[in-house]
N, C-alpha and C positions, 0 to 999 in steps of 0.2 A: 281809753285806747292805749295810753302810754304804759299802764300797768300790764296790759295783755302782751304788749311787745316785749317788755322786760321779762315777763314770766316765760314767754316762748324762747327768748334768747338764753335765759338761765337754764332752761331745760335742754336746749340744744348744746350749750357749752358743757353741761354736766355729762351728756351723752358722749360728746366728743372726748372729754377727759377720760371717761370710762373705757372707750374704745382704744384710746392711746395707751392706757395702762395695760389693757389686755394684749395689745400688739407688742408692747415692751416685754411683758412676761413671756409671751410665746417666743419672741426672738431670743431671749436669754436661755430658755429651755432648749430650743433647737441648737443654739451654740454649744451648750454643755453636751448635748447628745452627739454632736459632730466631733467634739474633742474626744469623747469616750470611744466613739467609733474609730477614729484615727489611732488611738492607743491600741485598741483591739486588733486592727489590721497590722500595726507595727509588731505586736507580739506574735501574731500568726506568721508574719514574714520571718521573724527571728526564730520561731520554732521550725519553720521549713528549712532555714539555713542550717540550724544545728543538725537536723535529721539528715540533710543532704551532705553536710560536711563529714558526718560520721560514716556515711556510705561511700562518697566519692573523694573525700579529702578536701581540705580547706581551700587550696589554690583553685581546683576545678570548680568548686562551689562559688567562690568569689567571682571567677570569670563568668560563670553561668548567670549569676544574679546581675552582674554588671551589664552583660550583653542583653539580658532579658529586659532590664529597666530601660536601657537605651533604645531597644526596639519598641517598647511601649511608648516612650516619649516621641519617637519618630512617627509612629502610627497616629498618635494624637495630633501632631503637627500637620501631617498629611491630610487627615480627615478635616481638620479645621480649615486648611487652605482650600480644600475641595468644596466645602460647604459655605465658605465666606462669600463667594461670588453669588451663589443662589440667594443668600440672605440679603446682600446689598441690593440685588435687583428687586427683591420683594419689598425692601424698605423704600426704594425709589418709586415703585408702582404705588405703594400705599401713600407716600408723600404726595405724588402727583394727583391721586384721587382725592386726597384731603384738600389740596390747593384748589382743585377744580370745584369741589363742593363749597369751599369758602368763597370762591369767586362767584359762583352761581347764586349763593345765598346773599352776598353783598349786592349783586346786580338786582336781584328780586326785591331786596329791601329798598334800594334807591329808585326803583321803577316808578312807584307812585309819586315820589317827590319830583322826579324829572318830568313826568307827564303833566303835573300841575304847574310847572314853572313857565317862564316866558316863552321858551323855545317849544314847549309842549311836546308833541309827538315827534317833531322833527329832530329834537335833541337825542331821541332814542333811535330813530330809524336811520338817520344819516350815518352814524358810525357803524351800525350793523350792516348797512349796505356796502360800506367801504370795506369792511372785513370780508364779506362774502365775495365782493368783486376781486379783491386781492387773492383770495383762496382759489377762485376760478382761474385767474391769470397764472398763478404758480402751477396749477395743475395742467394747464394747456400750453405753457411756454415750452418750447423745444430746447433741449440742452445744446449749448454751443459745442461745436467740435473742438477738440483740444488743439491748442496752438502747437505748431511743430517746434521741437527743441532745436536751438541754433547749433548745438554740437552735432546733431544728426544730419544737418544739411551738408552735402559735399562741397 
């Protein structure tokens, strides 16, 4: 049995090392491609600058490029600001769903142990009834009227 376990672990670790090597190679190649793409975009911007400078003059071209890049930066920041609220709400919902799933899983895992214990079914039913009763109370409780502000009283 021991040799089978060592054989399986050696196979698994060899696969893991091969996958890690492939991921490293892919990351290096994507990094090089990104650097070359940035160089290409830089040369294209330089060519556009030279062409526009010959046509409109260097001062107007500098002002145009400067304003254009500032507008692009502003648009990126505005779009990020608008979408960050949506992303944070989505993350909160996902986190809440995950926590609910973990809680339900833990409760279901503990259910047989609690049922076999000394308290038996009472250890499970009593807290559940208390939670249900509190939820009913919160739903049916009337909100108190707001207290008058002492500064508003003549």
